[in-house]
N, C-alpha and C positions, 0 to 999 in steps of 0.2 A: 373421766378423772385422769389427770396427767400422772404418769409414772414418775415418782420422785427419786432422785439420787441422794441417798442418805448416808452420812458418816456416823457411825456409832463409836462413842468414846466411853469405854466401860472395861474395867480390869478384871471383873468377875466373868470368866469366859462362859460359864453355864448361862448366866443371865443374858450376856451379850448374844449368844446363839439363839436363845429363846426369842429375844427381841427381833433378831434377824429373820427367823422363821416366820414370825407374825407379820412383819412388814412385807416380806417376799410373797406370802400368801395373799396379801392385799394388793399385789401387783407392783410393788415398789422395788427398787434396786439398792442394795446396800453396797456402797463403794468400798468400805473397809471397816474393820474393827480395830481401833487403836487403843492402846493401854496407857500411853503417856504422851507428854507434850511433843517430843521429837517425832514420834510415829504419827501423831495427829496432823502436825504441820506438813510433814512430808507427804502424807496421803492426800491432804487437801490440795497441795500444789500439783500433784500428779493427776489426781482425779477430782476436780472441783465438785463438791456436793451442792445440792439445792438446799439442804438443811442438815444441821448437826444435832444429834441426840446425845447429850452429855450427862454422865453421872457425876455429881458434885464430889462425893467422897471416894477417892481412888486410893485404896490402901497400898497398892504396889507402885505408886508414882510419887515423886517428890513435889509435884505440882497438883493442886486439886482441880476439879472440873471448872471452877470459876476462873482460875488463873489461865487454864488452857483456852477457855472461851475468849478471854481477853486478848490473848496472843493471836488466836485464830481470826478474830475480827479486825486485827490490824492488817491482815492479808486478804480477807475476803468479806464481802457484804452478803450476809445470809442470815436466815432466822435460826435462833438457838432454842432448843427445848432442854430444860434441866430435869434430870431425874434424881431423886434423893429419898432416902429413908428417914431423913431428919428434917424437922420443921422449926429449929431454933431461930429466933428473930434475927440474931446477927448474921446467920447464914443466908436467910431470906433477903436481908438488906443488902448484902454483898451481891447476891445473885441479881437483884433488881437493878443494880447499877449497869448490868450488861444489857438491860432492856430485852429480856428473853421473850420469845413468842409464846411460850407456855412454861409452866412449872408443875411437874407431876410428882406426887408423893408416892413412894413405894409402901406397901405392895399395890400395884395397879392391875387392872384387868387387861390381859393381853388382847382380848377381843375389842376393847375400846381404844387401845393404843393407836392403831392405824387411823381411827376417826379423829383422835386428838391431833395426830401429826398432820393430817390433811387440813383440819380447821386452822391450826396454827400457821401452816404455810400460806393458805389463801388469805387469812386475815392479815398476815405480814405483807403479802403482795398488795393487798387493797390499800394499806397505809402508805405504800411507796408510790402508787400511781399519781396522786395529786400533790405529793409533798416535794419540797426542795431537797435535793440530795446534799446532806451536810458534808460529804466527802468532796464534792465539787464546788460548793458555795464559797464565796469570798468571805462570808461572815457566818458566825455561829450564834445561836441564842441559847445560852446556858441557864439551867434552872437555879433559882435563888428562893429563899424563904420556904425551904422544904417543898419545892416544886410548885409553889403558888404563883410564881412569876418567872420571867426570863429576862436576861440582860444580854445585850448585843456585844459580841467580841469580833472585831475585824482581824482576820488572820495576819494581814500585812502590817498591823500595828503591834503585834506581839513581839516583845523582846526575848522572853524565855518563859518556860513553864517549869515549875519546881514542885516535887512531891513533898507533902508534909503529912505522913501517916495516911489517914483515910481521906485527906483533902489534897487539892491541887491549887497552887498559887500561880496566878498569871500576871506577869509584869508587862505593862503597856507603854509605848513610846511617849504618849502625851499625858500620862497619869502618874502622879507621885506615889499614890497608894496602890498596893497590889490588890487584885481581885481574888477572892477565895471561894472555891466551889467544893461542895460535898460529893466528890467522886475521885477515883484514883487516876494517876497520870497515865498508866497503861491503857486505860479505856479512852480517855480523851485524845491521846496521842495519835490514834488511828485517823483522826480528822485533820491532822497536820502532816500530810504526806508529800508536800512539794519539796523540791530539791534543797531549798534554803533552810529547811528545818532539819536539825541534826540531833540525834539522841546521844548526848555526851555521857550519860550514865543512866541507870534504871530510875533515877530520881530527877533527871534534868534533861530538858529538851530546849535547844537554843536556836534562835533565828540567826543564821550566819550573816544575814544582810546588815545586822546592827552590831556585830562584834568589831570593836575598835582596837583591842589589844589582847594578846594572849601571853601569859607567863606559864611557868611550869605547872602550877596547880590552881590558877585562877585566871579569869578573863574579865574584861570590861566591856560594857555595852554603851551604845550611844545614849547620852542624856543622863547617865548615872555615874556618880563619883565612886561609889563603893564597888569593889570587885566581887565577882561571883566565884566561890571556890568549886573545884571539881577534882576528882581523883587524879593524882599525878601520873598514874600508869596509863591514863587515857590521853596523855599529852600528844604523843606521836600520832595517834589516830585523829585527833582534833586538827592537827596541823595539815594532815593529808586532805582535809576538806577545804583548805584555804589556799589561795594563790601565793605561796611563799617564795620570796626572792632571797636566796641564800647568800651569805657573805662569800665573795670569791676568795679562793686560796691565795695566800701571800706568795709572791714570786721572789725567788732568791736573786740577789744581785749577780749578774754574770761575772765570771772571773776573767779579768783582762790580763793578758800576757804581753809583756814588753820584750821585744827582741833586742 
């Protein structure tokens, strides 16, 4: 059995240390115990884990475990195991959008925890062996009809993606109508990591290749007459991603002296 590097994201330190002790007794290595988003992202960057064990309800964090998992997956490809003492359907539905390798309800038996971690890791790896990596693929197949089918989206044809509460709207170069999917923008944005995609705000991801005009608080994309609004305070950051040619300063007329 391979020794796994595991990141624990849990703000109840007694519980976190119990989990750590259980995993280390099983021969695994805990890279860190993080209590919030910043600590989790920093730890994962410095010591990349093989797997993350995340409590959904973090009382001492402004972000819950699902939000942290979402951000973590934008930086790393790894299996996620959620821990929670709650089983409400809205919570489970949000967690399922992250495609976790496992979902464990508290209280759980610590003796079984290591077994569940190992099964989740190897099941996750097995699904990766023969599958196309969506991070590297030129196209994505996104779920429709509550997961009963999938529709193809070519990344190179995406004008921009926009969040609408629990949904994401995708606008394509050759289609008048937007495509709407039941998932959040933060999750799907992890698959659009090429340099031409720019996160203009938490609710807007734009393909810079199709931007034709930028104003203070709106921009236009190829093939669409209506502008797309964005926060004005992001205007400067937006321009920094474009090859801007600035207007040269006006030259004053030289003073000519006559003798």
